[in-house]
Biopython code that builds the backbone (N, CA, C, O; Angstrom):
import numpy as np
from Bio.PDB.StructureBuilder import StructureBuilder

atoms = [
    (1, "MET", "N", (-23.964, -33.942, -20.344)),
    (1, "MET", "CA", (-25.297, -34.456, -20.110)),
    (1, "MET", "C", (-25.663, -35.383, -21.259)),
    (1, "MET", "O", (-25.434, -35.066, -22.426)),
    (2, "LYS", "N", (-26.228, -36.521, -20.916)),
    (2, "LYS", "CA", (-26.630, -37.471, -21.946)),
    (2, "LYS", "C", (-28.150, -37.418, -22.139)),
    (2, "LYS", "O", (-28.924, -37.225, -21.201)),
    (3, "TYR", "N", (-28.527, -37.597, -23.395)),
    (3, "TYR", "CA", (-29.937, -37.582, -23.779)),
    (3, "TYR", "C", (-30.196, -38.696, -24.777)),
    (3, "TYR", "O", (-29.328, -39.056, -25.573)),
    (4, "LEU", "N", (-31.403, -39.232, -24.719)),
    (4, "LEU", "CA", (-31.882, -40.141, -25.748)),
    (4, "LEU", "C", (-32.847, -39.336, -26.605)),
    (4, "LEU", "O", (-33.858, -38.833, -26.117)),
    (5, "MET", "N", (-32.527, -39.222, -27.874)),
    (5, "MET", "CA", (-33.386, -38.517, -28.814)),
    (5, "MET", "C", (-34.140, -39.578, -29.605)),
    (5, "MET", "O", (-33.539, -40.357, -30.346)),
    (6, "MET", "N", (-35.453, -39.602, -29.442)),
    (6, "MET", "CA", (-36.286, -40.608, -30.095)),
    (6, "MET", "C", (-37.100, -39.952, -31.208)),
    (6, "MET", "O", (-37.755, -38.931, -31.001)),
    (7, "ILE", "N", (-37.043, -40.554, -32.375)),
    (7, "ILE", "CA", (-37.748, -40.032, -33.534)),
    (7, "ILE", "C", (-38.864, -41.008, -33.886)),
    (7, "ILE", "O", (-38.642, -42.210, -34.029)),
    (8, "TYR", "N", (-40.052, -40.468, -34.020)),
    (8, "TYR", "CA", (-41.211, -41.306, -34.295)),
    (8, "TYR", "C", (-41.479, -41.397, -35.785)),
    (8, "TYR", "O", (-41.192, -40.469, -36.542)),
    (9, "GLY", "N", (-42.032, -42.522, -36.191)),
    (9, "GLY", "CA", (-42.365, -42.764, -37.582)),
    (9, "GLY", "C", (-43.789, -43.230, -37.729)),
    (9, "GLY", "O", (-44.487, -43.459, -36.741)),
    (10, "ASN", "N", (-44.215, -43.369, -38.961)),
    (10, "ASN", "CA", (-45.557, -43.804, -39.289)),
    (10, "ASN", "C", (-45.432, -44.751, -40.484)),
    (10, "ASN", "O", (-45.054, -44.328, -41.577)),
    (11, "THR", "N", (-45.743, -46.006, -40.279)),
    (11, "THR", "CA", (-45.558, -47.025, -41.314)),
    (11, "THR", "C", (-46.278, -46.658, -42.608)),
    (11, "THR", "O", (-45.701, -46.783, -43.689)),
    (12, "GLU", "N", (-47.518, -46.213, -42.518)),
    (12, "GLU", "CA", (-48.271, -45.855, -43.729)),
    (12, "GLU", "C", (-47.555, -44.773, -44.510)),
    (12, "GLU", "O", (-47.401, -44.866, -45.728)),
    (13, "LYS", "N", (-47.122, -43.750, -43.801)),
    (13, "LYS", "CA", (-46.465, -42.620, -44.448)),
    (13, "LYS", "C", (-45.156, -43.047, -45.103)),
    (13, "LYS", "O", (-44.919, -42.762, -46.276)),
    (14, "TRP", "N", (-44.308, -43.735, -44.335)),
    (14, "TRP", "CA", (-42.992, -44.090, -44.860)),
    (14, "TRP", "C", (-43.080, -45.135, -45.973)),
    (14, "TRP", "O", (-42.299, -45.091, -46.923)),
    (15, "SER", "N", (-44.021, -46.069, -45.863)),
    (15, "SER", "CA", (-44.120, -47.091, -46.912)),
    (15, "SER", "C", (-44.689, -46.533, -48.210)),
    (15, "SER", "O", (-44.570, -47.170, -49.257)),
    (16, "SER", "N", (-45.302, -45.358, -48.161)),
    (16, "SER", "CA", (-45.845, -44.750, -49.376)),
    (16, "SER", "C", (-44.782, -43.981, -50.163)),
    (16, "SER", "O", (-45.030, -43.576, -51.298)),
    (17, "LEU", "N", (-43.597, -43.776, -49.570)),
    (17, "LEU", "CA", (-42.544, -43.038, -50.262)),
    (17, "LEU", "C", (-41.913, -43.899, -51.358)),
    (17, "LEU", "O", (-41.656, -45.084, -51.144)),
    (18, "PRO", "N", (-41.666, -43.316, -52.514)),
    (18, "PRO", "CA", (-40.925, -44.047, -53.544)),
    (18, "PRO", "C", (-39.517, -44.381, -53.036)),
    (18, "PRO", "O", (-38.955, -43.643, -52.227)),
    (19, "GLN", "N", (-38.964, -45.472, -53.503)),
    (19, "GLN", "CA", (-37.653, -45.938, -53.056)),
    (19, "GLN", "C", (-36.581, -44.854, -53.194)),
    (19, "GLN", "O", (-35.732, -44.714, -52.314)),
    (20, "GLU", "N", (-36.611, -44.088, -54.284)),
    (20, "GLU", "CA", (-35.608, -43.044, -54.489)),
    (20, "GLU", "C", (-35.702, -41.963, -53.421)),
    (20, "GLU", "O", (-34.682, -41.453, -52.957)),
    (21, "GLU", "N", (-36.934, -41.611, -53.029)),
    (21, "GLU", "CA", (-37.130, -40.587, -52.004)),
    (21, "GLU", "C", (-36.669, -41.105, -50.642)),
    (21, "GLU", "O", (-36.064, -40.364, -49.868)),
    (22, "TRP", "N", (-36.951, -42.371, -50.349)),
    (22, "TRP", "CA", (-36.513, -42.986, -49.092)),
    (22, "TRP", "C", (-34.986, -42.982, -49.019)),
    (22, "TRP", "O", (-34.411, -42.671, -47.976)),
    (23, "LYS", "N", (-34.331, -43.330, -50.136)),
    (23, "LYS", "CA", (-32.868, -43.347, -50.200)),
    (23, "LYS", "C", (-32.313, -41.945, -49.979)),
    (23, "LYS", "O", (-31.326, -41.781, -49.262)),
    (24, "ALA", "N", (-32.928, -40.936, -50.581)),
    (24, "ALA", "CA", (-32.471, -39.548, -50.421)),
    (24, "ALA", "C", (-32.618, -39.088, -48.970)),
    (24, "ALA", "O", (-31.744, -38.399, -48.444)),
    (25, "LEU", "N", (-33.717, -39.467, -48.326)),
    (25, "LEU", "CA", (-33.912, -39.104, -46.916)),
    (25, "LEU", "C", (-32.856, -39.766, -46.032)),
    (25, "LEU", "O", (-32.319, -39.134, -45.123)),
    (26, "THR", "N", (-32.564, -41.025, -46.298)),
    (26, "THR", "CA", (-31.553, -41.742, -45.525)),
    (26, "THR", "C", (-30.187, -41.071, -45.693)),
    (26, "THR", "O", (-29.451, -40.913, -44.719)),
    (27, "GLU", "N", (-29.852, -40.682, -46.904)),
    (27, "GLU", "CA", (-28.582, -39.991, -47.145)),
    (27, "GLU", "C", (-28.534, -38.644, -46.429)),
    (27, "GLU", "O", (-27.484, -38.243, -45.927)),
    (28, "LYS", "N", (-29.668, -37.949, -46.380)),
    (28, "LYS", "CA", (-29.739, -36.656, -45.691)),
    (28, "LYS", "C", (-29.510, -36.847, -44.184)),
    (28, "LYS", "O", (-28.806, -36.058, -43.553)),
    (29, "VAL", "N", (-30.105, -37.892, -43.621)),
    (29, "VAL", "CA", (-29.918, -38.176, -42.195)),
    (29, "VAL", "C", (-28.471, -38.569, -41.911)),
    (29, "VAL", "O", (-27.902, -38.153, -40.902)),
    (30, "ASP", "N", (-27.879, -39.362, -42.787)),
    (30, "ASP", "CA", (-26.474, -39.736, -42.612)),
    (30, "ASP", "C", (-25.572, -38.499, -42.636)),
    (30, "ASP", "O", (-24.645, -38.390, -41.833)),
    (31, "ALA", "N", (-25.841, -37.569, -43.557)),
    (31, "ALA", "CA", (-25.057, -36.334, -43.644)),
    (31, "ALA", "C", (-25.243, -35.485, -42.383)),
    (31, "ALA", "O", (-24.294, -34.857, -41.914)),
    (32, "TYR", "N", (-26.447, -35.463, -41.839)),
    (32, "TYR", "CA", (-26.732, -34.744, -40.595)),
    (32, "TYR", "C", (-25.972, -35.380, -39.428)),
    (32, "TYR", "O", (-25.434, -34.675, -38.575)),
    (33, "SER", "N", (-25.931, -36.707, -39.396)),
    (33, "SER", "CA", (-25.344, -37.441, -38.276)),
    (33, "SER", "C", (-23.817, -37.387, -38.251)),
    (33, "SER", "O", (-23.216, -37.354, -37.177)),
    (34, "ARG", "N", (-23.201, -37.378, -39.404)),
    (34, "ARG", "CA", (-21.736, -37.468, -39.498)),
    (34, "ARG", "C", (-21.007, -36.439, -38.624)),
    (34, "ARG", "O", (-20.140, -36.835, -37.846)),
    (35, "PRO", "N", (-21.316, -35.134, -38.713)),
    (35, "PRO", "CA", (-20.588, -34.168, -37.879)),
    (35, "PRO", "C", (-20.848, -34.353, -36.385)),
    (35, "PRO", "O", (-19.980, -34.055, -35.565)),
    (36, "LEU", "N", (-22.028, -34.839, -36.028)),
    (36, "LEU", "CA", (-22.331, -35.087, -34.616)),
    (36, "LEU", "C", (-21.509, -36.249, -34.078)),
    (36, "LEU", "O", (-21.052, -36.218, -32.935)),
    (37, "LEU", "N", (-21.324, -37.272, -34.905)),
    (37, "LEU", "CA", (-20.465, -38.395, -34.516)),
    (37, "LEU", "C", (-19.015, -37.933, -34.389)),
    (37, "LEU", "O", (-18.327, -38.287, -33.432)),
    (38, "GLU", "N", (-18.557, -37.144, -35.354)),
    (38, "GLU", "CA", (-17.171, -36.663, -35.351)),
    (38, "GLU", "C", (-16.880, -35.752, -34.164)),
    (38, "GLU", "O", (-15.769, -35.765, -33.634)),
    (39, "SER", "N", (-17.866, -34.960, -33.741)),
    (39, "SER", "CA", (-17.668, -34.053, -32.601)),
    (39, "SER", "C", (-17.758, -34.778, -31.264)),
    (39, "SER", "O", (-17.350, -34.240, -30.235)),
    (40, "GLY", "N", (-18.292, -36.002, -31.276)),
    (40, "GLY", "CA", (-18.482, -36.753, -30.041)),
    (40, "GLY", "C", (-19.797, -36.448, -29.351)),
    (40, "GLY", "O", (-20.089, -37.022, -28.302)),
    (41, "GLU", "N", (-20.602, -35.550, -29.921)),
    (41, "GLU", "CA", (-21.895, -35.235, -29.305)),
    (41, "GLU", "C", (-22.915, -36.348, -29.517)),
    (41, "GLU", "O", (-23.864, -36.480, -28.744)),
    (42, "MET", "N", (-22.721, -37.138, -30.551)),
    (42, "MET", "CA", (-23.589, -38.286, -30.803)),
    (42, "MET", "C", (-22.773, -39.541, -30.529)),
    (42, "MET", "O", (-21.782, -39.813, -31.206)),
    (43, "LEU", "N", (-23.205, -40.304, -29.527)),
    (43, "LEU", "CA", (-22.491, -41.530, -29.178)),
    (43, "LEU", "C", (-22.893, -42.674, -30.089)),
    (43, "LEU", "O", (-22.068, -43.514, -30.446)),
    (44, "SER", "N", (-24.167, -42.704, -30.465)),
    (44, "SER", "CA", (-24.644, -43.709, -31.408)),
    (44, "SER", "C", (-25.999, -43.274, -31.953)),
    (44, "SER", "O", (-26.690, -42.438, -31.371)),
    (45, "GLY", "N", (-26.348, -43.859, -33.067)),
    (45, "GLY", "CA", (-27.647, -43.610, -33.682)),
    (45, "GLY", "C", (-28.109, -44.900, -34.309)),
    (45, "GLY", "O", (-27.291, -45.732, -34.703)),
    (46, "PHE", "N", (-29.401, -45.074, -34.405)),
    (46, "PHE", "CA", (-29.921, -46.319, -34.943)),
    (46, "PHE", "C", (-31.299, -46.110, -35.532)),
    (46, "PHE", "O", (-32.067, -45.262, -35.078)),
    (47, "GLY", "N", (-31.597, -46.895, -36.549)),
    (47, "GLY", "CA", (-32.929, -46.926, -37.138)),
    (47, "GLY", "C", (-33.548, -48.275, -36.822)),
    (47, "GLY", "O", (-32.903, -49.313, -36.973)),
    (48, "LEU", "N", (-34.767, -48.261, -36.395)),
    (48, "LEU", "CA", (-35.441, -49.493, -36.013)),
    (48, "LEU", "C", (-36.248, -50.052, -37.172)),
    (48, "LEU", "O", (-36.624, -49.326, -38.091)),
    (49, "ALA", "N", (-36.508, -51.350, -37.117)),
    (49, "ALA", "CA", (-37.375, -52.002, -38.095)),
    (49, "ALA", "C", (-38.810, -51.494, -37.895)),
    (49, "ALA", "O", (-39.122, -50.872, -36.879)),
    (50, "ASP", "N", (-39.659, -51.763, -38.859)),
    (50, "ASP", "CA", (-41.065, -51.372, -38.734)),
    (50, "ASP", "C", (-41.683, -51.997, -37.489)),
    (50, "ASP", "O", (-41.238, -53.042, -37.014)),
    (51, "ALA", "N", (-42.705, -51.345, -36.976)),
    (51, "ALA", "CA", (-43.351, -51.773, -35.734)),
    (51, "ALA", "C", (-43.899, -53.192, -35.819)),
    (51, "ALA", "O", (-43.994, -53.867, -34.794)),
    (52, "ASP", "N", (-44.259, -53.661, -37.000)),
    (52, "ASP", "CA", (-44.812, -55.019, -37.106)),
    (52, "ASP", "C", (-43.765, -56.102, -36.839)),
    (52, "ASP", "O", (-44.113, -57.276, -36.711)),
    (53, "ARG", "N", (-42.500, -55.725, -36.755)),
    (53, "ARG", "CA", (-41.448, -56.695, -36.440)),
    (53, "ARG", "C", (-41.044, -56.637, -34.967)),
    (53, "ARG", "O", (-40.221, -57.435, -34.520)),
    (54, "ALA", "N", (-41.617, -55.697, -34.210)),
    (54, "ALA", "CA", (-41.301, -55.582, -32.781)),
    (54, "ALA", "C", (-42.007, -56.676, -31.992)),
    (54, "ALA", "O", (-43.025, -57.211, -32.432)),
    (55, "ARG", "N", (-41.471, -57.001, -30.843)),
    (55, "ARG", "CA", (-42.059, -57.996, -29.956)),
    (55, "ARG", "C", (-42.145, -57.417, -28.550)),
    (55, "ARG", "O", (-41.307, -56.614, -28.139)),
    (56, "VAL", "N", (-43.169, -57.838, -27.825)),
    (56, "VAL", "CA", (-43.330, -57.473, -26.424)),
    (56, "VAL", "C", (-43.035, -58.718, -25.604)),
    (56, "VAL", "O", (-43.610, -59.777, -25.856)),
    (57, "VAL", "N", (-42.146, -58.603, -24.627)),
    (57, "VAL", "CA", (-41.742, -59.731, -23.789)),
    (57, "VAL", "C", (-42.187, -59.450, -22.362)),
    (57, "VAL", "O", (-41.885, -58.398, -21.799)),
    (58, "ARG", "N", (-42.905, -60.396, -21.790)),
    (58, "ARG", "CA", (-43.364, -60.286, -20.398)),
    (58, "ARG", "C", (-42.983, -61.568, -19.667)),
    (58, "ARG", "O", (-43.364, -62.664, -20.080)),
    (59, "SER", "N", (-42.234, -61.426, -18.586)),
    (59, "SER", "CA", (-41.915, -62.595, -17.748)),
    (59, "SER", "C", (-42.932, -62.655, -16.629)),
    (59, "SER", "O", (-43.110, -61.693, -15.882)),
    (60, "ARG", "N", (-43.589, -63.778, -16.522)),
    (60, "ARG", "CA", (-44.635, -63.973, -15.522)),
    (60, "ARG", "C", (-44.389, -65.301, -14.823)),
    (60, "ARG", "O", (-43.674, -66.154, -15.348)),
    (61, "PRO", "N", (-44.974, -65.485, -13.641)),
    (61, "PRO", "CA", (-44.877, -66.805, -13.018)),
    (61, "PRO", "C", (-45.416, -67.852, -13.994)),
    (61, "PRO", "O", (-46.505, -67.698, -14.548)),
    (62, "GLY", "N", (-44.665, -68.880, -14.189)),
    (62, "GLY", "CA", (-45.094, -69.922, -15.111)),
    (62, "GLY", "C", (-44.508, -69.789, -16.501)),
    (62, "GLY", "O", (-44.678, -70.690, -17.323)),
    (63, "GLY", "N", (-43.827, -68.700, -16.790)),
    (63, "GLY", "CA", (-43.179, -68.612, -18.093)),
    (63, "GLY", "C", (-43.107, -67.222, -18.665)),
    (63, "GLY", "O", (-43.581, -66.246, -18.083)),
    (64, "THR", "N", (-42.505, -67.171, -19.811)),
    (64, "THR", "CA", (-42.342, -65.921, -20.539)),
    (64, "THR", "C", (-43.354, -65.873, -21.662)),
    (64, "THR", "O", (-43.592, -66.872, -22.342)),
    (65, "ILE", "N", (-43.948, -64.712, -21.854)),
    (65, "ILE", "CA", (-44.934, -64.505, -22.909)),
    (65, "ILE", "C", (-44.324, -63.542, -23.919)),
    (65, "ILE", "O", (-43.885, -62.449, -23.561)),
    (66, "VAL", "N", (-44.301, -63.957, -25.188)),
    (66, "VAL", "CA", (-43.806, -63.109, -26.263)),
    (66, "VAL", "C", (-44.950, -62.896, -27.242)),
    (66, "VAL", "O", (-45.527, -63.853, -27.757)),
    (67, "THR", "N", (-45.272, -61.633, -27.494)),
    (67, "THR", "CA", (-46.368, -61.317, -28.409)),
    (67, "THR", "C", (-45.882, -60.312, -29.449)),
    (67, "THR", "O", (-44.860, -59.650, -29.270)),
    (68, "ASP", "N", (-46.638, -60.216, -30.535)),
    (68, "ASP", "CA", (-46.357, -59.170, -31.501)),
    (68, "ASP", "C", (-46.603, -57.833, -30.822)),
    (68, "ASP", "O", (-47.405, -57.739, -29.892)),
    (69, "GLY", "N", (-45.940, -56.844, -31.269)),
    (69, "GLY", "CA", (-46.141, -55.543, -30.647)),
    (69, "GLY", "C", (-45.309, -54.517, -31.378)),
    (69, "GLY", "O", (-44.701, -54.836, -32.400)),
    (70, "PRO", "N", (-45.267, -53.342, -30.904)),
    (70, "PRO", "CA", (-46.002, -52.871, -29.739)),
    (70, "PRO", "C", (-47.471, -52.617, -30.077)),
    (70, "PRO", "O", (-47.835, -52.471, -31.244)),
    (71, "TYR", "N", (-48.279, -52.568, -29.075)),
    (71, "TYR", "CA", (-49.687, -52.261, -29.269)),
    (71, "TYR", "C", (-49.908, -50.815, -28.883)),
    (71, "TYR", "O", (-50.194, -50.499, -27.728)),
    (72, "LEU", "N", (-49.774, -49.960, -29.847)),
    (72, "LEU", "CA", (-49.904, -48.529, -29.621)),
    (72, "LEU", "C", (-51.303, -48.076, -30.017)),
    (72, "LEU", "O", (-51.959, -48.692, -30.857)),
    (73, "GLU", "N", (-51.737, -47.007, -29.404)),
    (73, "GLU", "CA", (-53.038, -46.441, -29.723)),
    (73, "GLU", "C", (-52.966, -45.494, -30.918)),
    (73, "GLU", "O", (-53.990, -44.977, -31.366)),
    (74, "THR", "N", (-51.781, -45.270, -31.426)),
    (74, "THR", "CA", (-51.605, -44.352, -32.541)),
    (74, "THR", "C", (-50.867, -45.064, -33.669)),
    (74, "THR", "O", (-50.403, -46.192, -33.505)),
    (75, "LYS", "N", (-50.765, -44.409, -34.791)),
    (75, "LYS", "CA", (-50.039, -44.960, -35.924)),
    (75, "LYS", "C", (-48.535, -44.768, -35.767)),
    (75, "LYS", "O", (-47.750, -45.439, -36.436)),
    (76, "GLU", "N", (-48.132, -43.860, -34.890)),
    (76, "GLU", "CA", (-46.721, -43.561, -34.724)),
    (76, "GLU", "C", (-46.043, -44.595, -33.839)),
    (76, "GLU", "O", (-46.664, -45.171, -32.945)),
    (77, "TYR", "N", (-44.780, -44.817, -34.096)),
    (77, "TYR", "CA", (-43.976, -45.733, -33.291)),
    (77, "TYR", "C", (-42.553, -45.189, -33.261)),
    (77, "TYR", "O", (-42.188, -44.359, -34.093)),
    (78, "MET", "N", (-41.754, -45.649, -32.312)),
    (78, "MET", "CA", (-40.373, -45.210, -32.252)),
    (78, "MET", "C", (-39.629, -45.815, -33.432)),
    (78, "MET", "O", (-39.484, -47.033, -33.530)),
    (79, "ALA", "N", (-39.162, -44.959, -34.322)),
    (79, "ALA", "CA", (-38.529, -45.419, -35.555)),
    (79, "ALA", "C", (-37.011, -45.386, -35.488)),
    (79, "ALA", "O", (-36.344, -46.214, -36.108)),
    (80, "SER", "N", (-36.465, -44.446, -34.747)),
    (80, "SER", "CA", (-35.010, -44.361, -34.640)),
    (80, "SER", "C", (-34.637, -43.580, -33.391)),
    (80, "SER", "O", (-35.477, -42.936, -32.764)),
    (81, "GLY", "N", (-33.373, -43.651, -33.048)),
    (81, "GLY", "CA", (-32.925, -42.949, -31.860)),
    (81, "GLY", "C", (-31.458, -42.590, -31.934)),
    (81, "GLY", "O", (-30.688, -43.187, -32.686)),
    (82, "TYR", "N", (-31.094, -41.623, -31.153)),
    (82, "TYR", "CA", (-29.718, -41.157, -31.047)),
    (82, "TYR", "C", (-29.374, -41.083, -29.569)),
    (82, "TYR", "O", (-30.191, -40.655, -28.754)),
    (83, "LEU", "N", (-28.183, -41.494, -29.233)),
    (83, "LEU", "CA", (-27.663, -41.303, -27.886)),
    (83, "LEU", "C", (-26.715, -40.121, -27.958)),
    (83, "LEU", "O", (-25.677, -40.186, -28.617)),
    (84, "LEU", "N", (-27.073, -39.042, -27.280)),
    (84, "LEU", "CA", (-26.303, -37.807, -27.321)),
    (84, "LEU", "C", (-25.550, -37.596, -26.019)),
    (84, "LEU", "O", (-26.004, -38.017, -24.955)),
    (85, "ASP", "N", (-24.407, -36.949, -26.107)),
    (85, "ASP", "CA", (-23.642, -36.522, -24.937)),
    (85, "ASP", "C", (-23.220, -35.092, -25.210)),
    (85, "ASP", "O", (-22.244, -34.853, -25.921)),
    (86, "VAL", "N", (-23.951, -34.142, -24.649)),
    (86, "VAL", "CA", (-23.780, -32.730, -24.984)),
    (86, "VAL", "C", (-23.545, -31.894, -23.727)),
    (86, "VAL", "O", (-23.741, -32.364, -22.607)),
    (87, "ALA", "N", (-23.128, -30.664, -23.931)),
    (87, "ALA", "CA", (-22.796, -29.772, -22.821)),
    (87, "ALA", "C", (-24.027, -29.248, -22.086)),
    (87, "ALA", "O", (-23.947, -28.903, -20.907)),
    (88, "SER", "N", (-25.166, -29.189, -22.778)),
    (88, "SER", "CA", (-26.335, -28.581, -22.141)),
    (88, "SER", "C", (-27.630, -29.060, -22.784)),
    (88, "SER", "O", (-27.628, -29.625, -23.878)),
    (89, "GLU", "N", (-28.725, -28.826, -22.089)),
    (89, "GLU", "CA", (-30.037, -29.129, -22.653)),
    (89, "GLU", "C", (-30.283, -28.284, -23.896)),
    (89, "GLU", "O", (-30.881, -28.759, -24.862)),
    (90, "ALA", "N", (-29.827, -27.042, -23.877)),
    (90, "ALA", "CA", (-30.014, -26.164, -25.035)),
    (90, "ALA", "C", (-29.384, -26.775, -26.287)),
    (90, "ALA", "O", (-29.966, -26.709, -27.370)),
    (91, "ARG", "N", (-28.199, -27.368, -26.142)),
    (91, "ARG", "CA", (-27.542, -27.990, -27.294)),
    (91, "ARG", "C", (-28.320, -29.227, -27.752)),
    (91, "ARG", "O", (-28.462, -29.458, -28.952)),
    (92, "ALA", "N", (-28.817, -30.013, -26.814)),
    (92, "ALA", "CA", (-29.617, -31.187, -27.173)),
    (92, "ALA", "C", (-30.873, -30.760, -27.935)),
    (92, "ALA", "O", (-31.250, -31.406, -28.913)),
    (93, "LEU", "N", (-31.513, -29.696, -27.504)),
    (93, "LEU", "CA", (-32.706, -29.196, -28.181)),
    (93, "LEU", "C", (-32.366, -28.699, -29.582)),
    (93, "LEU", "O", (-33.137, -28.901, -30.520)),
    (94, "GLU", "N", (-31.214, -28.052, -29.725)),
    (94, "GLU", "CA", (-30.770, -27.580, -31.032)),
    (94, "GLU", "C", (-30.544, -28.755, -31.987)),
    (94, "GLU", "O", (-30.943, -28.703, -33.150)),
    (95, "ILE", "N", (-29.909, -29.801, -31.489)),
    (95, "ILE", "CA", (-29.669, -30.985, -32.312)),
    (95, "ILE", "C", (-30.991, -31.601, -32.746)),
    (95, "ILE", "O", (-31.153, -31.961, -33.912)),
    (96, "ALA", "N", (-31.935, -31.727, -31.823)),
    (96, "ALA", "CA", (-33.244, -32.300, -32.153)),
    (96, "ALA", "C", (-33.986, -31.444, -33.174)),
    (96, "ALA", "O", (-34.600, -31.968, -34.103)),
    (97, "ALA", "N", (-33.926, -30.143, -32.999)),
    (97, "ALA", "CA", (-34.665, -29.239, -33.888)),
    (97, "ALA", "C", (-34.117, -29.218, -35.304)),
    (97, "ALA", "O", (-34.847, -28.908, -36.245)),
    (98, "THR", "N", (-32.836, -29.545, -35.470)),
    (98, "THR", "CA", (-32.237, -29.497, -36.802)),
    (98, "THR", "C", (-32.210, -30.856, -37.494)),
    (98, "THR", "O", (-31.711, -30.969, -38.614)),
    (99, "HIS", "N", (-32.741, -31.884, -36.842)),
    (99, "HIS", "CA", (-32.794, -33.202, -37.482)),
    (99, "HIS", "C", (-33.672, -33.109, -38.730)),
    (99, "HIS", "O", (-34.705, -32.440, -38.706)),
    (100, "PRO", "N", (-33.274, -33.769, -39.819)),
    (100, "PRO", "CA", (-34.070, -33.699, -41.047)),
    (100, "PRO", "C", (-35.529, -34.126, -40.879)),
    (100, "PRO", "O", (-36.383, -33.654, -41.631)),
    (101, "TYR", "N", (-35.837, -34.983, -39.941)),
    (101, "TYR", "CA", (-37.214, -35.430, -39.755)),
    (101, "TYR", "C", (-38.019, -34.526, -38.811)),
    (101, "TYR", "O", (-39.221, -34.733, -38.645)),
    (102, "ALA", "N", (-37.382, -33.539, -38.199)),
    (102, "ALA", "CA", (-38.082, -32.704, -37.216)),
    (102, "ALA", "C", (-39.296, -31.998, -37.814)),
    (102, "ALA", "O", (-40.273, -31.742, -37.109)),
    (103, "ALA", "N", (-39.244, -31.686, -39.092)),
    (103, "ALA", "CA", (-40.377, -31.025, -39.744)),
    (103, "ALA", "C", (-41.475, -32.013, -40.119)),
    (103, "ALA", "O", (-42.594, -31.609, -40.436)),
    (104, "GLU", "N", (-41.159, -33.308, -40.085)),
    (104, "GLU", "CA", (-42.099, -34.334, -40.522)),
    (104, "GLU", "C", (-42.662, -35.184, -39.385)),
    (104, "GLU", "O", (-43.827, -35.581, -39.414)),
    (105, "GLU", "N", (-41.830, -35.458, -38.389)),
    (105, "GLU", "CA", (-42.193, -36.397, -37.333)),
    (105, "GLU", "C", (-41.930, -35.785, -35.958)),
    (105, "GLU", "O", (-41.211, -34.793, -35.834)),
    (106, "SER", "N", (-42.516, -36.385, -34.942)),
    (106, "SER", "CA", (-42.261, -35.956, -33.577)),
    (106, "SER", "C", (-40.910, -36.472, -33.124)),
    (106, "SER", "O", (-40.517, -37.594, -33.447)),
    (107, "ILE", "N", (-40.208, -35.646, -32.377)),
    (107, "ILE", "CA", (-38.940, -36.045, -31.789)),
    (107, "ILE", "C", (-39.032, -35.786, -30.289)),
    (107, "ILE", "O", (-39.364, -34.682, -29.857)),
    (108, "GLU", "N", (-38.737, -36.813, -29.505)),
    (108, "GLU", "CA", (-38.711, -36.667, -28.053)),
    (108, "GLU", "C", (-37.270, -36.652, -27.590)),
    (108, "GLU", "O", (-36.418, -37.347, -28.144)),
    (109, "LEU", "N", (-37.008, -35.860, -26.575)),
    (109, "LEU", "CA", (-35.683, -35.752, -26.010)),
    (109, "LEU", "C", (-35.794, -36.087, -24.524)),
    (109, "LEU", "O", (-36.451, -35.377, -23.762)),
    (110, "TRP", "N", (-35.148, -37.168, -24.129)),
    (110, "TRP", "CA", (-35.225, -37.641, -22.745)),
    (110, "TRP", "C", (-33.851, -37.551, -22.091)),
    (110, "TRP", "O", (-32.894, -38.138, -22.596)),
    (111, "PRO", "N", (-33.733, -36.820, -20.968)),
    (111, "PRO", "CA", (-32.468, -36.836, -20.230)),
    (111, "PRO", "C", (-32.216, -38.240, -19.679)),
    (111, "PRO", "O", (-33.144, -38.918, -19.238)),
    (112, "ILE", "N", (-30.980, -38.657, -19.709)),
    (112, "ILE", "CA", (-30.610, -39.963, -19.151)),
    (112, "ILE", "C", (-30.110, -39.737, -17.737)),
    (112, "ILE", "O", (-29.118, -39.040, -17.527)),
    (113, "GLU", "N", (-30.792, -40.320, -16.774)),
    (113, "GLU", "CA", (-30.449, -40.134, -15.361)),
    (113, "GLU", "C", (-29.609, -41.248, -14.806)),
    (113, "GLU", "O", (-28.943, -41.073, -13.786)),
    (114, "HIS", "N", (-29.624, -42.396, -15.456)),
    (114, "HIS", "CA", (-28.840, -43.528, -14.954)),
    (114, "HIS", "C", (-28.277, -44.292, -16.144)),
    (114, "HIS", "O", (-28.961, -44.499, -17.146)),
    (115, "GLU", "N", (-27.033, -44.702, -16.019)),
    (115, "GLU", "CA", (-26.386, -45.458, -17.087)),
    (115, "GLU", "C", (-25.734, -46.687, -16.452)),
    (115, "GLU", "O", (-24.989, -46.573, -15.479)),
    (116, "ALA", "N", (-26.023, -47.852, -17.011)),
    (116, "ALA", "CA", (-25.419, -49.087, -16.512)),
    (116, "ALA", "C", (-23.913, -49.054, -16.778)),
    (116, "ALA", "O", (-23.468, -48.606, -17.835)),
    (117, "ARG", "N", (-23.168, -49.518, -15.838)),
    (117, "ARG", "CA", (-21.693, -49.555, -15.979)),
    (117, "ARG", "C", (-21.223, -50.978, -15.801)),
    (117, "ARG", "O", (-21.768, -51.730, -14.993)),
    (118, "ALA", "N", (-20.206, -51.343, -16.563)),
    (118, "ALA", "CA", (-19.635, -52.690, -16.454)),
    (118, "ALA", "C", (-18.742, -52.777, -15.231)),
    (118, "ALA", "O", (-18.166, -53.831, -14.962)),
]
sb = StructureBuilder()
sb.init_structure("model")
sb.init_model(0)
sb.init_chain("A")
sb.init_seg("    ")
for serial, (resi, resn, name, xyz) in enumerate(atoms, 1):
    if name == "N":
        sb.init_residue(resn, " ", resi, " ")
    sb.init_atom(name, np.array(xyz, "f"), 0.0, 1.0, " ", f" {name:<3s}", serial, name[0])
structure = sb.get_structure()
């Protein structure tokens, strides 16, 4: 079963961290991710740029509109994600619960129902 694990961030919170603390957190996440990659349960993982660098693209009659975004009602935004391929939902939940940011940020786990194929 494949899942998208989305980890939310908060620009104010993360930008207030001293550089050394940010580096230590990144190393902790890398150490957490390594065994998941080696086991094949994690297909990929990624960290996104801050929300102020995101863009919203809308194709409409007459042209494409590109705006700054996202326009969220909260301070949180999708900060990183993991593509998981695990034996069960229970295992996906275990992986999400043990992520280093689980105690700090919200983590959403979405089952993947359709995957594009070449």
